[in-house]
All heavy atoms as a GROMACS GRO file, in nm:
protein
  627
    1MET      N    1  -3.823   7.681   4.821
    1MET     CA    2  -3.765   7.809   4.809
    1MET      C    3  -3.868   7.917   4.801
    1MET      O    4  -3.971   7.911   4.743
    1MET     CB    5  -3.678   7.814   4.675
    1MET     CG    6  -3.592   7.927   4.663
    1MET     SD    7  -3.499   7.954   4.520
    1MET     CE    8  -3.426   7.794   4.502
    2ASP      N    9  -3.832   8.037   4.865
    2ASP     CA   10  -3.926   8.145   4.877
    2ASP      C   11  -3.913   8.232   4.756
    2ASP      O   12  -3.808   8.293   4.730
    2ASP     CB   13  -3.890   8.232   5.002
    2ASP     CG   14  -4.004   8.323   5.031
    2ASP    OD1   15  -4.082   8.355   4.939
    2ASP    OD2   16  -4.008   8.366   5.152
    3GLU      N   17  -4.010   8.231   4.666
    3GLU     CA   18  -4.009   8.293   4.543
    3GLU      C   19  -4.015   8.449   4.553
    3GLU      O   20  -4.007   8.531   4.459
    3GLU     CB   21  -4.117   8.246   4.445
    3GLU     CG   22  -4.091   8.100   4.401
    3GLU     CD   23  -3.977   8.097   4.309
    3GLU    OE1   24  -3.945   8.182   4.234
    3GLU    OE2   25  -3.895   7.990   4.326
    4ASP      N   26  -4.057   8.493   4.680
    4ASP     CA   27  -4.055   8.642   4.701
    4ASP      C   28  -3.920   8.717   4.669
    4ASP      O   29  -3.921   8.821   4.653
    4ASP     CB   30  -4.088   8.670   4.845
    4ASP     CG   31  -4.244   8.633   4.874
    4ASP    OD1   32  -4.319   8.628   4.770
    4ASP    OD2   33  -4.280   8.615   4.985
    5TYR      N   34  -3.809   8.638   4.680
    5TYR     CA   35  -3.680   8.682   4.655
    5TYR      C   36  -3.611   8.659   4.521
    5TYR      O   37  -3.500   8.681   4.499
    5TYR     CB   38  -3.586   8.650   4.764
    5TYR     CG   39  -3.641   8.699   4.905
    5TYR    CD1   40  -3.701   8.615   4.992
    5TYR    CD2   41  -3.628   8.830   4.937
    5TYR    CE1   42  -3.754   8.662   5.100
    5TYR    CE2   43  -3.684   8.873   5.057
    5TYR     CZ   44  -3.742   8.783   5.142
    5TYR     OH   45  -3.788   8.841   5.260
    6GLY      N   46  -3.686   8.586   4.438
    6GLY     CA   47  -3.628   8.534   4.315
    6GLY      C   48  -3.543   8.405   4.329
    6GLY      O   49  -3.554   8.348   4.445
    7HIS      N   50  -3.483   8.373   4.222
    7HIS     CA   51  -3.402   8.244   4.236
    7HIS      C   52  -3.275   8.259   4.137
    7HIS      O   53  -3.276   8.342   4.047
    7HIS     CB   54  -3.485   8.121   4.209
    7HIS     CG   55  -3.534   8.124   4.065
    7HIS    ND1   56  -3.652   8.189   4.023
    7HIS    CD2   57  -3.490   8.051   3.957
    7HIS    CE1   58  -3.666   8.160   3.895
    7HIS    NE2   59  -3.569   8.084   3.859
    8LEU      N   60  -3.186   8.170   4.155
    8LEU     CA   61  -3.061   8.145   4.068
    8LEU      C   62  -3.085   8.038   3.984
    8LEU      O   63  -3.127   7.932   4.023
    8LEU     CB   64  -2.937   8.140   4.142
    8LEU     CG   65  -2.878   8.255   4.214
    8LEU    CD1   66  -2.757   8.218   4.300
    8LEU    CD2   67  -2.843   8.369   4.118
    9GLU      N   68  -3.052   8.063   3.839
    9GLU     CA   69  -3.041   7.940   3.759
    9GLU      C   70  -2.908   7.914   3.727
    9GLU      O   71  -2.829   8.010   3.706
    9GLU     CB   72  -3.130   7.985   3.630
    9GLU     CG   73  -3.270   7.978   3.649
    9GLU     CD   74  -3.347   8.001   3.508
    9GLU    OE1   75  -3.285   8.013   3.403
    9GLU    OE2   76  -3.469   8.022   3.516
   10ILE      N   77  -2.871   7.788   3.710
   10ILE     CA   78  -2.738   7.745   3.677
   10ILE      C   79  -2.751   7.713   3.538
   10ILE      O   80  -2.827   7.612   3.494
   10ILE     CB   81  -2.692   7.632   3.763
   10ILE    CG1   82  -2.696   7.662   3.918
   10ILE    CG2   83  -2.557   7.585   3.727
   10ILE    CD1   84  -2.682   7.544   4.015
   11ARG      N   85  -2.657   7.768   3.455
   11ARG     CA   86  -2.674   7.737   3.310
   11ARG      C   87  -2.555   7.653   3.260
   11ARG      O   88  -2.511   7.670   3.153
   11ARG     CB   89  -2.657   7.874   3.234
   11ARG     CG   90  -2.760   7.985   3.264
   11ARG     CD   91  -2.896   7.942   3.192
   11ARG     NE   92  -3.007   8.023   3.238
   11ARG     CZ   93  -3.052   8.129   3.176
   11ARG    NH1   94  -2.980   8.191   3.087
   11ARG    NH2   95  -3.161   8.200   3.226
   12LEU      N   96  -2.533   7.552   3.344
   12LEU     CA   97  -2.425   7.468   3.316
   12LEU      C   98  -2.444   7.377   3.188
   12LEU      O   99  -2.368   7.352   3.108
   12LEU     CB  100  -2.387   7.373   3.425
   12LEU     CG  101  -2.265   7.284   3.406
   12LEU    CD1  102  -2.144   7.356   3.371
   12LEU    CD2  103  -2.247   7.198   3.541
   13LYS      N  104  -2.570   7.331   3.172
   13LYS     CA  105  -2.603   7.252   3.056
   13LYS      C  106  -2.588   7.321   2.933
   13LYS      O  107  -2.520   7.269   2.841
   13LYS     CB  108  -2.749   7.203   3.072
   13LYS     CG  109  -2.802   7.106   2.961
   13LYS     CD  110  -2.937   7.066   2.969
   13LYS     CE  111  -2.978   6.993   3.091
   13LYS     NZ  112  -3.121   6.952   3.096
   14GLU      N  113  -2.620   7.444   2.926
   14GLU     CA  114  -2.609   7.533   2.812
   14GLU      C  115  -2.469   7.556   2.774
   14GLU      O  116  -2.418   7.544   2.663
   14GLU     CB  117  -2.680   7.661   2.822
   14GLU     CG  118  -2.839   7.647   2.828
   14GLU     CD  119  -2.893   7.626   2.960
   14GLU    OE1  120  -2.819   7.589   3.056
   14GLU    OE2  121  -3.020   7.636   2.977
   15LEU      N  122  -2.389   7.577   2.875
   15LEU     CA  123  -2.237   7.612   2.860
   15LEU      C  124  -2.168   7.482   2.803
   15LEU      O  125  -2.084   7.503   2.725
   15LEU     CB  126  -2.176   7.658   2.992
   15LEU     CG  127  -2.185   7.807   3.025
   15LEU    CD1  128  -2.129   7.822   3.164
   15LEU    CD2  129  -2.113   7.889   2.931
   16LEU      N  130  -2.201   7.368   2.861
   16LEU     CA  131  -2.147   7.240   2.810
   16LEU      C  132  -2.174   7.232   2.660
   16LEU      O  133  -2.088   7.192   2.585
   16LEU     CB  134  -2.198   7.114   2.891
   16LEU     CG  135  -2.152   7.111   3.028
   16LEU    CD1  136  -2.198   6.993   3.105
   16LEU    CD2  137  -1.984   7.100   3.025
   17GLN      N  138  -2.298   7.264   2.621
   17GLN     CA  139  -2.330   7.241   2.486
   17GLN      C  140  -2.249   7.345   2.404
   17GLN      O  141  -2.201   7.309   2.289
   17GLN     CB  142  -2.478   7.266   2.459
   17GLN     CG  143  -2.564   7.159   2.508
   17GLN     CD  144  -2.717   7.179   2.513
   17GLN    OE1  145  -2.761   7.308   2.484
   17GLN    NE2  146  -2.793   7.080   2.527
   18GLN      N  147  -2.229   7.471   2.441
   18GLN     CA  148  -2.158   7.571   2.375
   18GLN      C  149  -2.018   7.519   2.366
   18GLN      O  150  -1.950   7.562   2.251
   18GLN     CB  151  -2.168   7.700   2.438
   18GLN     CG  152  -2.297   7.760   2.437
   18GLN     CD  153  -2.309   7.893   2.523
   18GLN    OE1  154  -2.201   7.941   2.577
   18GLN    NE2  155  -2.427   7.949   2.540
   19LYS      N  156  -1.957   7.467   2.460
   19LYS     CA  157  -1.816   7.430   2.465
   19LYS      C  158  -1.788   7.297   2.400
   19LYS      O  159  -1.675   7.254   2.383
   19LYS     CB  160  -1.759   7.438   2.608
   19LYS     CG  161  -1.779   7.570   2.683
   19LYS     CD  162  -1.691   7.666   2.636
   19LYS     CE  163  -1.685   7.797   2.712
   19LYS     NZ  164  -1.592   7.887   2.689
   20GLY      N  165  -1.896   7.225   2.382
   20GLY     CA  166  -1.886   7.085   2.318
   20GLY      C  167  -1.819   6.992   2.408
   20GLY      O  168  -1.754   6.903   2.362
   21LEU      N  169  -1.868   6.995   2.544
   21LEU     CA  170  -1.811   6.909   2.642
   21LEU      C  171  -1.917   6.831   2.691
   21LEU      O  172  -2.033   6.866   2.700
   21LEU     CB  173  -1.752   6.983   2.760
   21LEU     CG  174  -1.607   7.048   2.748
   21LEU    CD1  175  -1.578   7.124   2.876
   21LEU    CD2  176  -1.512   6.934   2.728
   22SER      N  177  -1.884   6.707   2.729
   22SER     CA  178  -1.991   6.613   2.793
   22SER      C  179  -1.977   6.629   2.937
   22SER      O  180  -1.874   6.679   2.994
   22SER     CB  181  -1.946   6.465   2.756
   22SER     OG  182  -1.833   6.430   2.822
   23ARG      N  183  -2.074   6.572   3.013
   23ARG     CA  184  -2.072   6.583   3.164
   23ARG      C  185  -1.962   6.498   3.208
   23ARG      O  186  -1.899   6.535   3.310
   23ARG     CB  187  -2.204   6.540   3.212
   23ARG     CG  188  -2.323   6.626   3.170
   23ARG     CD  189  -2.450   6.581   3.223
   23ARG     NE  190  -2.552   6.656   3.165
   23ARG     CZ  191  -2.678   6.659   3.209
   23ARG    NH1  192  -2.719   6.585   3.300
   23ARG    NH2  193  -2.770   6.724   3.158
   24ASN      N  194  -1.934   6.382   3.138
   24ASN     CA  195  -1.825   6.302   3.186
   24ASN      C  196  -1.684   6.363   3.177
   24ASN      O  197  -1.603   6.361   3.254
   24ASN     CB  198  -1.810   6.166   3.096
   24ASN     CG  199  -1.922   6.069   3.141
   24ASN    OD1  200  -1.970   6.074   3.269
   24ASN    ND2  201  -1.964   5.990   3.054
   25LYS      N  202  -1.675   6.433   3.063
   25LYS     CA  203  -1.548   6.510   3.043
   25LYS      C  204  -1.527   6.619   3.143
   25LYS      O  205  -1.419   6.646   3.204
   25LYS     CB  206  -1.544   6.565   2.891
   25LYS     CG  207  -1.408   6.631   2.859
   25LYS     CD  208  -1.291   6.525   2.847
   25LYS     CE  209  -1.237   6.526   2.718
   25LYS     NZ  210  -1.133   6.433   2.694
   26LEU      N  211  -1.634   6.683   3.161
   26LEU     CA  212  -1.624   6.795   3.264
   26LEU      C  213  -1.595   6.746   3.403
   26LEU      O  214  -1.514   6.810   3.476
   26LEU     CB  215  -1.747   6.875   3.273
   26LEU     CG  216  -1.766   6.982   3.377
   26LEU    CD1  217  -1.658   7.092   3.355
   26LEU    CD2  218  -1.909   7.052   3.380
   27SER      N  219  -1.658   6.636   3.445
   27SER     CA  220  -1.632   6.565   3.570
   27SER      C  221  -1.498   6.528   3.593
   27SER      O  222  -1.429   6.558   3.688
   27SER     CB  223  -1.726   6.462   3.605
   27SER     OG  224  -1.699   6.347   3.535
   28TYR      N  225  -1.426   6.485   3.476
   28TYR     CA  226  -1.289   6.441   3.481
   28TYR      C  227  -1.201   6.578   3.494
   28TYR      O  228  -1.112   6.570   3.574
   28TYR     CB  229  -1.255   6.370   3.365
   28TYR     CG  230  -1.106   6.345   3.337
   28TYR    CD1  231  -1.049   6.238   3.422
   28TYR    CD2  232  -1.024   6.414   3.248
   28TYR    CE1  233  -0.905   6.220   3.413
   28TYR    CE2  234  -0.895   6.385   3.236
   28TYR     CZ  235  -0.827   6.290   3.316
   28TYR     OH  236  -0.707   6.245   3.307
   29LYS      N  237  -1.227   6.675   3.402
   29LYS     CA  238  -1.143   6.791   3.400
   29LYS      C  239  -1.149   6.867   3.531
   29LYS      O  240  -1.043   6.924   3.581
   29LYS     CB  241  -1.167   6.878   3.280
   29LYS     CG  242  -1.132   6.817   3.155
   29LYS     CD  243  -1.155   6.926   3.041
   29LYS     CE  244  -1.081   6.888   2.922
   29LYS     NZ  245  -1.075   6.991   2.824
   30ALA      N  246  -1.270   6.874   3.593
   30ALA     CA  247  -1.291   6.954   3.716
   30ALA      C  248  -1.265   6.886   3.843
   30ALA      O  249  -1.286   6.923   3.948
   30ALA     CB  250  -1.438   7.020   3.710
   31GLU      N  251  -1.239   6.752   3.825
   31GLU     CA  252  -1.214   6.657   3.933
   31GLU      C  253  -1.335   6.659   4.034
   31GLU      O  254  -1.324   6.681   4.155
   31GLU     CB  255  -1.094   6.698   4.013
   31GLU     CG  256  -0.970   6.685   3.927
   31GLU     CD  257  -0.839   6.734   3.997
   31GLU    OE1  258  -0.844   6.780   4.112
   31GLU    OE2  259  -0.732   6.716   3.939
   32MET      N  260  -1.466   6.641   3.968
   32MET     CA  261  -1.581   6.625   4.030
   32MET      C  262  -1.648   6.500   4.012
   32MET      O  263  -1.631   6.443   3.909
   32MET     CB  264  -1.683   6.753   3.986
   32MET     CG  265  -1.627   6.884   4.029
   32MET     SD  266  -1.723   7.019   3.941
   32MET     CE  267  -1.892   6.981   4.008
   33ASN      N  268  -1.738   6.468   4.112
   33ASN     CA  269  -1.818   6.351   4.097
   33ASN      C  270  -1.913   6.366   3.978
   33ASN      O  271  -1.972   6.480   3.965
   33ASN     CB  272  -1.890   6.321   4.230
   33ASN     CG  273  -1.975   6.196   4.222
   33ASN    OD1  274  -2.078   6.195   4.154
   33ASN    ND2  275  -1.942   6.104   4.300
   34TRP      N  276  -1.942   6.282   3.897
   34TRP     CA  277  -2.037   6.290   3.796
   34TRP      C  278  -2.178   6.322   3.827
   34TRP      O  279  -2.244   6.408   3.767
   34TRP     CB  280  -2.042   6.151   3.700
   34TRP     CG  281  -2.119   6.163   3.590
   34TRP    CD1  282  -2.079   6.210   3.457
   34TRP    CD2  283  -2.264   6.147   3.571
   34TRP    NE1  284  -2.190   6.214   3.371
   34TRP    CE2  285  -2.303   6.178   3.446
   34TRP    CE3  286  -2.369   6.116   3.658
   34TRP    CZ2  287  -2.427   6.168   3.387
   34TRP    CZ3  288  -2.499   6.112   3.602
   34TRP    CH2  289  -2.527   6.123   3.474
   35LYS      N  290  -2.219   6.264   3.947
   35LYS     CA  291  -2.348   6.301   3.995
   35LYS      C  292  -2.362   6.454   4.037
   35LYS      O  293  -2.468   6.512   4.019
   35LYS     CB  294  -2.380   6.206   4.118
   35LYS     CG  295  -2.526   6.231   4.162
   35LYS     CD  296  -2.627   6.185   4.063
   35LYS     CE  297  -2.772   6.204   4.115
   35LYS     NZ  298  -2.870   6.209   4.009
   36GLN      N  299  -2.248   6.506   4.086
   36GLN     CA  300  -2.244   6.633   4.124
   36GLN      C  301  -2.260   6.731   4.004
   36GLN      O  302  -2.333   6.833   3.998
   36GLN     CB  303  -2.133   6.673   4.200
   36GLN     CG  304  -2.117   6.813   4.257
   36GLN     CD  305  -1.987   6.841   4.331
   36GLN    OE1  306  -1.879   6.772   4.317
   36GLN    NE2  307  -1.980   6.930   4.431
   37VAL      N  308  -2.184   6.693   3.894
   37VAL     CA  309  -2.205   6.762   3.776
   37VAL      C  310  -2.346   6.754   3.721
   37VAL      O  311  -2.402   6.857   3.671
   37VAL     CB  312  -2.104   6.711   3.664
   37VAL    CG1  313  -2.130   6.772   3.534
   37VAL    CG2  314  -1.970   6.752   3.710
   38ASP      N  315  -2.405   6.636   3.728
   38ASP     CA  316  -2.535   6.618   3.689
   38ASP      C  317  -2.642   6.704   3.760
   38ASP      O  318  -2.728   6.760   3.694
   38ASP     CB  319  -2.576   6.469   3.694
   38ASP     CG  320  -2.708   6.428   3.616
   38ASP    OD1  321  -2.724   6.470   3.506
   38ASP    OD2  322  -2.800   6.373   3.697
   39ASN      N  323  -2.626   6.708   3.883
   39ASN     CA  324  -2.710   6.803   3.974
   39ASN      C  325  -2.699   6.946   3.936
   39ASN      O  326  -2.795   7.012   3.921
   39ASN     CB  327  -2.674   6.780   4.123
   39ASN     CG  328  -2.736   6.644   4.177
   39ASN    OD1  329  -2.826   6.588   4.126
   39ASN    ND2  330  -2.664   6.605   4.280
   40TYR      N  331  -2.584   6.987   3.912
   40TYR     CA  332  -2.556   7.128   3.864
   40TYR      C  333  -2.623   7.153   3.728
   40TYR      O  334  -2.680   7.259   3.697
   40TYR     CB  335  -2.415   7.165   3.854
   40TYR     CG  336  -2.366   7.214   3.980
   40TYR    CD1  337  -2.318   7.139   4.102
   40TYR    CD2  338  -2.351   7.359   4.010
   40TYR    CE1  339  -2.280   7.183   4.217
   40TYR    CE2  340  -2.296   7.404   4.135
   40TYR     CZ  341  -2.258   7.316   4.239
   40TYR     OH  342  -2.228   7.370   4.357
   41CYS      N  343  -2.616   7.055   3.636
   41CYS     CA  344  -2.676   7.069   3.499
   41CYS      C  345  -2.834   7.073   3.515
   41CYS      O  346  -2.888   7.142   3.428
   41CYS     CB  347  -2.639   6.942   3.417
   41CYS     SG  348  -2.467   6.958   3.359
   42ASN      N  349  -2.869   7.003   3.608
   42ASN     CA  350  -3.033   6.997   3.628
   42ASN      C  351  -3.084   7.094   3.727
   42ASN      O  352  -3.208   7.077   3.767
   42ASN     CB  353  -3.071   6.850   3.665
   42ASN     CG  354  -3.041   6.765   3.540
   42ASN    OD1  355  -3.063   6.791   3.434
   42ASN    ND2  356  -2.994   6.649   3.578
   43ASN      N  357  -3.004   7.181   3.763
   43ASN     CA  358  -3.040   7.286   3.877
   43ASN      C  359  -3.094   7.214   4.004
   43ASN      O  360  -3.204   7.260   4.059
   43ASN     CB  361  -3.152   7.386   3.818
   43ASN     CG  362  -3.088   7.501   3.741
   43ASN    OD1  363  -3.018   7.580   3.811
   43ASN    ND2  364  -3.088   7.500   3.618
   44ASN      N  365  -3.051   7.106   4.033
   44ASN     CA  366  -3.086   7.041   4.163
   44ASN      C  367  -2.993   7.070   4.274
   44ASN      O  368  -2.945   6.981   4.358
   44ASN     CB  369  -3.073   6.881   4.138
   44ASN     CG  370  -3.207   6.844   4.054
   44ASN    OD1  371  -3.294   6.911   4.037
   44ASN    ND2  372  -3.185   6.731   3.975
   45ILE      N  373  -2.960   7.194   4.289
   45ILE     CA  374  -2.860   7.238   4.398
   45ILE      C  375  -2.936   7.331   4.495
   45ILE      O  376  -3.004   7.421   4.448
   45ILE     CB  377  -2.737   7.316   4.340
   45ILE    CG1  378  -2.668   7.227   4.239
   45ILE    CG2  379  -2.648   7.367   4.437
   45ILE    CD1  380  -2.602   7.102   4.291
   46THR      N  381  -2.920   7.311   4.631
   46THR     CA  382  -2.990   7.389   4.721
   46THR      C  383  -2.890   7.491   4.780
   46THR      O  384  -2.920   7.593   4.817
   46THR     CB  385  -3.047   7.309   4.835
   46THR    OG1  386  -2.956   7.223   4.893
   46THR    CG2  387  -3.175   7.219   4.780
   47ARG      N  388  -2.758   7.453   4.783
   47ARG     CA  389  -2.648   7.532   4.844
   47ARG      C  390  -2.539   7.538   4.748
   47ARG      O  391  -2.477   7.412   4.718
   47ARG     CB  392  -2.615   7.488   4.977
   47ARG     CG  393  -2.716   7.495   5.087
   47ARG     CD  394  -2.652   7.492   5.225
   47ARG     NE  395  -2.761   7.492   5.326
   47ARG     CZ  396  -2.802   7.600   5.383
   47ARG    NH1  397  -2.767   7.718   5.340
   47ARG    NH2  398  -2.908   7.591   5.472
   48LEU      N  399  -2.501   7.647   4.696
   48LEU     CA  400  -2.385   7.659   4.603
   48LEU      C  401  -2.256   7.650   4.672
   48LEU      O  402  -2.234   7.702   4.788
   48LEU     CB  403  -2.400   7.788   4.528
   48LEU     CG  404  -2.511   7.806   4.438
   48LEU    CD1  405  -2.514   7.944   4.364
   48LEU    CD2  406  -2.503   7.704   4.319
   49ASP      N  407  -2.166   7.584   4.622
   49ASP     CA  408  -2.024   7.557   4.678
   49ASP      C  409  -1.943   7.650   4.590
   49ASP      O  410  -1.916   7.631   4.469
   49ASP     CB  411  -1.986   7.422   4.668
   49ASP     CG  412  -1.841   7.390   4.723
   49ASP    OD1  413  -1.756   7.472   4.715
   49ASP    OD2  414  -1.830   7.285   4.768
   50VAL      N  415  -1.870   7.761   4.653
   50VAL     CA  416  -1.788   7.853   4.579
   50VAL      C  417  -1.666   7.787   4.514
   50VAL      O  418  -1.630   7.831   4.412
   50VAL     CB  419  -1.751   7.976   4.658
   50VAL    CG1  420  -1.873   8.060   4.693
   50VAL    CG2  421  -1.680   7.943   4.785
   51PHE      N  422  -1.618   7.680   4.578
   51PHE     CA  423  -1.502   7.617   4.520
   51PHE      C  424  -1.543   7.535   4.396
   51PHE      O  425  -1.482   7.547   4.290
   51PHE     CB  426  -1.441   7.514   4.635
   51PHE     CG  427  -1.323   7.436   4.583
   51PHE    CD1  428  -1.204   7.516   4.541
   51PHE    CD2  429  -1.323   7.304   4.581
   51PHE    CE1  430  -1.100   7.446   4.506
   51PHE    CE2  431  -1.201   7.235   4.528
   51PHE     CZ  432  -1.096   7.313   4.497
   52VAL      N  433  -1.659   7.486   4.407
   52VAL     CA  434  -1.711   7.417   4.276
   52VAL      C  435  -1.739   7.514   4.158
   52VAL      O  436  -1.706   7.481   4.041
   52VAL     CB  437  -1.841   7.337   4.310
   52VAL    CG1  438  -1.914   7.290   4.182
   52VAL    CG2  439  -1.812   7.215   4.386
   53LEU      N  440  -1.788   7.616   4.206
   53LEU     CA  441  -1.820   7.733   4.105
   53LEU      C  442  -1.686   7.780   4.048
   53LEU      O  443  -1.673   7.799   3.927
   53LEU     CB  444  -1.885   7.850   4.159
   53LEU     CG  445  -2.038   7.828   4.213
   53LEU    CD1  446  -2.096   7.943   4.274
   53LEU    CD2  447  -2.122   7.772   4.088
   54CYS      N  448  -1.579   7.794   4.118
   54CYS     CA  449  -1.453   7.836   4.072
   54CYS      C  450  -1.383   7.728   3.974
   54CYS      O  451  -1.339   7.753   3.876
   54CYS     CB  452  -1.360   7.847   4.181
   54CYS     SG  453  -1.384   8.011   4.276
   55LYS      N  454  -1.408   7.598   4.015
   55LYS     CA  455  -1.358   7.490   3.931
   55LYS      C  456  -1.437   7.498   3.789
   55LYS      O  457  -1.376   7.487   3.692
   55LYS     CB  458  -1.396   7.359   3.986
   55LYS     CG  459  -1.298   7.310   4.099
   55LYS     CD  460  -1.357   7.173   4.152
   55LYS     CE  461  -1.250   7.104   4.236
   55LYS     NZ  462  -1.292   6.974   4.270
   56LEU      N  463  -1.564   7.515   3.800
   56LEU     CA  464  -1.648   7.510   3.674
   56LEU      C  465  -1.600   7.636   3.579
   56LEU      O  466  -1.582   7.607   3.463
   56LEU     CB  467  -1.791   7.520   3.708
   56LEU     CG  468  -1.842   7.395   3.767
   56LEU    CD1  469  -2.004   7.417   3.814
   56LEU    CD2  470  -1.843   7.271   3.686
   57CYS      N  471  -1.586   7.744   3.644
   57CYS     CA  472  -1.557   7.872   3.566
   57CYS      C  473  -1.407   7.850   3.499
   57CYS      O  474  -1.385   7.889   3.386
   57CYS     CB  475  -1.562   7.995   3.646
   57CYS     SG  476  -1.730   8.047   3.677
   58THR      N  477  -1.320   7.791   3.576
   58THR     CA  478  -1.183   7.771   3.531
   58THR      C  479  -1.186   7.675   3.415
   58THR      O  480  -1.126   7.693   3.316
   58THR     CB  481  -1.090   7.720   3.643
   58THR    OG1  482  -1.091   7.817   3.742
   58THR    CG2  483  -0.949   7.687   3.596
   59VAL      N  484  -1.248   7.563   3.438
   59VAL     CA  485  -1.250   7.446   3.343
   59VAL      C  486  -1.317   7.500   3.201
   59VAL      O  487  -1.280   7.482   3.097
   59VAL     CB  488  -1.302   7.325   3.383
   59VAL    CG1  489  -1.333   7.214   3.274
   59VAL    CG2  490  -1.221   7.265   3.481
   60LEU      N  491  -1.432   7.566   3.220
   60LEU     CA  492  -1.523   7.610   3.111
   60LEU      C  493  -1.463   7.748   3.057
   60LEU      O  494  -1.515   7.793   2.944
   60LEU     CB  495  -1.659   7.622   3.153
   60LEU     CG  496  -1.727   7.489   3.187
   60LEU    CD1  497  -1.861   7.521   3.243
   60LEU    CD2  498  -1.733   7.406   3.073
   61GLU      N  499  -1.370   7.799   3.125
   61GLU     CA  500  -1.302   7.935   3.070
   61GLU      C  501  -1.421   8.036   3.051
   61GLU      O  502  -1.436   8.094   2.952
   61GLU     CB  503  -1.219   7.919   2.939
   61GLU     CG  504  -1.102   7.827   2.960
   61GLU     CD  505  -1.027   7.805   2.839
   61GLU    OE1  506  -1.079   7.825   2.728
   61GLU    OE2  507  -0.909   7.771   2.841
   62CYS      N  508  -1.497   8.058   3.170
   62CYS     CA  509  -1.612   8.153   3.159
   62CYS      C  510  -1.611   8.234   3.296
   62CYS      O  511  -1.540   8.209   3.390
   62CYS     CB  512  -1.743   8.071   3.148
   62CYS     SG  513  -1.789   7.975   3.286
   63ASN      N  514  -1.690   8.325   3.283
   63ASN     CA  515  -1.715   8.417   3.397
   63ASN      C  516  -1.848   8.357   3.474
   63ASN      O  517  -1.929   8.295   3.434
   63ASN     CB  518  -1.742   8.563   3.360
   63ASN     CG  519  -1.631   8.616   3.292
   63ASN    OD1  520  -1.520   8.605   3.333
   63ASN    ND2  521  -1.651   8.699   3.186
   64ILE      N  522  -1.842   8.403   3.600
   64ILE     CA  523  -1.960   8.349   3.693
   64ILE      C  524  -2.096   8.386   3.639
   64ILE      O  525  -2.189   8.312   3.651
   64ILE     CB  526  -1.937   8.399   3.842
   64ILE    CG1  527  -2.028   8.326   3.934
   64ILE    CG2  528  -1.967   8.553   3.850
   64ILE    CD1  529  -1.992   8.170   3.953
   65GLU      N  530  -2.095   8.517   3.574
   65GLU     CA  531  -2.225   8.547   3.518
   65GLU      C  532  -2.269   8.469   3.395
   65GLU      O  533  -2.387   8.472   3.360
   65GLU     CB  534  -2.224   8.705   3.484
   65GLU     CG  535  -2.124   8.737   3.388
   65GLU     CD  536  -1.987   8.792   3.448
   65GLU    OE1  537  -1.967   8.756   3.565
   65GLU    OE2  538  -1.916   8.861   3.376
   66ASP      N  539  -2.172   8.390   3.330
   66ASP     CA  540  -2.209   8.304   3.230
   66ASP      C  541  -2.269   8.174   3.284
   66ASP      O  542  -2.355   8.108   3.226
   66ASP     CB  543  -2.082   8.268   3.150
   66ASP     CG  544  -2.021   8.384   3.079
   66ASP    OD1  545  -2.094   8.471   3.041
   66ASP    OD2  546  -1.892   8.381   3.078
   67LEU      N  547  -2.238   8.142   3.406
   67LEU     CA  548  -2.286   8.017   3.474
   67LEU      C  549  -2.403   8.046   3.564
   67LEU      O  550  -2.498   7.960   3.561
   67LEU     CB  551  -2.174   7.963   3.569
   67LEU     CG  552  -2.191   7.838   3.632
   67LEU    CD1  553  -2.210   7.731   3.526
   67LEU    CD2  554  -2.062   7.807   3.717
   68LEU      N  555  -2.419   8.147   3.634
   68LEU     CA  556  -2.531   8.186   3.713
   68LEU      C  557  -2.614   8.304   3.666
   68LEU      O  558  -2.547   8.397   3.630
   68LEU     CB  559  -2.480   8.225   3.850
   68LEU     CG  560  -2.403   8.105   3.934
   68LEU    CD1  561  -2.359   8.166   4.062
   68LEU    CD2  562  -2.498   7.983   3.945
   69VAL      N  563  -2.742   8.287   3.664
   69VAL     CA  564  -2.827   8.394   3.635
   69VAL      C  565  -2.931   8.411   3.746
   69VAL      O  566  -3.003   8.321   3.777
   69VAL     CB  567  -2.901   8.366   3.491
   69VAL    CG1  568  -3.003   8.470   3.460
   69VAL    CG2  569  -2.799   8.347   3.385
   70PHE      N  570  -2.948   8.539   3.787
   70PHE     CA  571  -3.049   8.581   3.882
   70PHE      C  572  -3.175   8.608   3.821
   70PHE      O  573  -3.182   8.683   3.725
   70PHE     CB  574  -3.006   8.693   3.972
   70PHE     CG  575  -3.115   8.746   4.067
   70PHE    CD1  576  -3.143   8.674   4.159
   70PHE    CD2  577  -3.169   8.874   4.042
   70PHE    CE1  578  -3.256   8.718   4.260
   70PHE    CE2  579  -3.257   8.911   4.125
   70PHE     CZ  580  -3.306   8.835   4.237
   71CYS      N  581  -3.283   8.537   3.858
   71CYS     CA  582  -3.413   8.566   3.808
   71CYS      C  583  -3.498   8.630   3.912
   71CYS      O  584  -3.537   8.569   4.011
   71CYS     CB  585  -3.483   8.432   3.767
   71CYS     SG  586  -3.402   8.341   3.639
   72PRO      N  587  -3.522   8.753   3.898
   72PRO     CA  588  -3.588   8.832   4.006
   72PRO      C  589  -3.741   8.777   4.022
   72PRO      O  590  -3.790   8.711   3.943
   72PRO     CB  591  -3.598   8.982   3.955
   72PRO     CG  592  -3.568   8.969   3.810
   72PRO     CD  593  -3.491   8.835   3.784
   73PRO      N  594  -3.790   8.809   4.141
   73PRO     CA  595  -3.927   8.764   4.165
   73PRO      C  596  -4.028   8.832   4.072
   73PRO      O  597  -4.001   8.947   4.031
   73PRO     CB  598  -3.959   8.801   4.310
   73PRO     CG  599  -3.857   8.910   4.334
   73PRO     CD  600  -3.736   8.888   4.247
   74GLU      N  601  -4.134   8.767   4.042
   74GLU     CA  602  -4.253   8.823   3.964
   74GLU      C  603  -4.314   8.936   4.041
   74GLU      O  604  -4.346   8.913   4.164
   74GLU     CB  605  -4.335   8.710   3.920
   74GLU     CG  606  -4.276   8.615   3.819
   74GLU     CD  607  -4.378   8.522   3.767
   74GLU    OE1  608  -4.503   8.554   3.771
   74GLU    OE2  609  -4.332   8.421   3.716
   75LYS      N  610  -4.345   9.039   3.989
   75LYS     CA  611  -4.412   9.148   4.053
   75LYS      C  612  -4.568   9.102   4.070
   75LYS      O  613  -4.629   9.045   3.984
   75LYS     CB  614  -4.413   9.282   3.971
   75LYS     CG  615  -4.276   9.333   3.945
   75LYS     CD  616  -4.217   9.380   4.082
   75LYS     CE  617  -4.075   9.436   4.056
   75LYS     NZ  618  -4.015   9.464   4.169
   76LYS      N  619  -4.626   9.123   4.198
   76LYS     CA  620  -4.753   9.094   4.216
   76LYS      C  621  -4.855   9.205   4.198
   76LYS      O  622  -4.826   9.314   4.206
   76LYS     CB  623  -4.776   9.033   4.350
   76LYS     CG  624  -4.702   8.903   4.373
   76LYS     CD  625  -4.719   8.864   4.515
   76LYS     CE  626  -4.629   8.730   4.533
   76LYS     NZ  627  -4.636   8.673   4.661
   0.00000   0.00000   0.00000
């Protein structure tokens, strides 16, 4: 990834802890594969799926800005 433009962090792991949900429970409620949930928790995603993001926000009852955080590039 080109760090000149910054990057997005997915805060799913933190949201699950706040909501008291396990990855298994989320995968069931959001009708997602457990490995997909695990990849989102570990920021192992190269292309975001807007449908998946909508599922996550709906199940977790959160806004997109709670789930995604833009980290701007470091100034040189």
